[in-house]
N, C-alpha and C positions, 0 to 999 in steps of 0.2 A: 276378829272373834267369830266363831262359827255358830250356826243355829242348830237347834235340836234336829231339824230335818236334814241338814248337811251331815251331821254325825250319823244319823240313821242310814243315809245313802252310802256312807263310807264303810258301813259294817259289812263283814263278809257274809253274814246271814241275817236276813231281815224277817225271818219267820217269827210269827207271833203265836205263842202257844197258850191255849186256854182250856178251861174245864167248866163243866156245869155245876151249879150249886148243889145239886142232888147227888153228885158223885161222892164216893167215899174218899176220905183223906188218904187212905192207902193207895188208891188209884192215882191220886194227884201226886203223891210222892214217887210212885213208879214212873210217871210221865216226866217229872222233874229230873229224876236220876237218868232216865233214858236220853233226855235231851241235854243234860249237863247244865241245867238252869236252876236258879234259886227262887223263882217266883212264877206263878201262873195268874193270868187274868181270869176272873170268874165271869163268864158270859151267859146271858139268858136272853133269848129272842134277839140276838145280835147286838145287845147292849151290855156294857160293863156294869156288873152289879157288885163287884168286889175284887179283891186281889188276895191271893194266898201265897205266903212266903214261908221259907224255912223257919223264920222267927215265929210266925203264927203257930206253926207245928210245935216248936220247942216249948213255947209258953202256954199254949192252950190245949195241947194233947199230952205231951210228956209230963209236964209239971202238974197237970190236973189229974194224972193217973187215968187218962182215957186210953182207948185203943184206936189206932188209925183205921182198922177194918170196920169198926162200929160207929165211927164219927163221920158225919157228913161235912163236906166243904162249907156249906152255908152256916154251920155251927161255929166255925172258927175263923172264917175269912174276915179280912178287914173291909168294912163297907164304905168307909170314908176314903175313897180313892183320890189321891192327889195326882194331877196330871199337868202336862205342859202343852202349849201350842207349838206347832212346827217352827214358828218364827221366833221363838224365845231363844236367847243366847245360852251358850254352855255355862256361862257364869250364873245366869238366873237358875238354870237347872241344878247346878252344884249348890247354890244357896238354899234352894228348896229342900234338896236332899239332906243337907247338913242341918237345917233348922228343924226338919221333921224326922230326922234319923231314918231316912229311907235309903234303900239300895236299888229300887226300881221305879221308873217313871213311865207311865203310858204317855204317848205323844198323840195328840188329837188335832184334827183339822176340821173345825166346825163340830159336827156330830160324829165324824168318822175317825176311827182308830187307824193311825198310820204306822205305828210301831211302838217298840218298848226300848227304853234306854236303861242301861244298868250303870252303876257307879263305875264299873270297870270300863265301859265304853267312854265315859266322860274323862276318866283319868288317862286313858290311852290317847285320847284326842288332845288333852292339855299337854301331855308330855311331848307329843309330836309337834304341836305348835311351839312349845318352848325350845325344842331342838332346832327348829327352823329359825327362830329368832336368834339363837346363839350362833348358828352358822352364819347368818347374815351379819351379825355384829363382828364375828371373827374376820370375815372377808372385808368388812369396812375398816377394821382396825389395822389389818395387815396390808390392805390395799390390793388384795387379790380378788379376782372375779372368776366365778365358775361358769 
């Protein structure tokens, strides 16, 4: 089983995108669309102060009849950010995501942010691991070696 750090290292892009709490929700949405991502870390003075997801936007702007150009990120961001350490297993990450209904998890090493995992990253890794196990079992059963 892999760790959060190993999954991060295998990602094609390890860029971490963030926005400041005083930015407009509109600018956050523009950045998410431009980068093809579903969440942004909200950073202030180099520290995580929140996370803004598409879900936050849908529930706290659209449904509340606000406008994204007049609403600030700090007004709708999730402030209770759940994160994992780099040495935590993919199973632990999936369990946290499932329990808390999350799609994104920051990965920390001590006080330092080392990356962001999405549910897609974890699913991709689990499928890859399962494929490998299936291939190994097929080789064992048929007696062939690659």
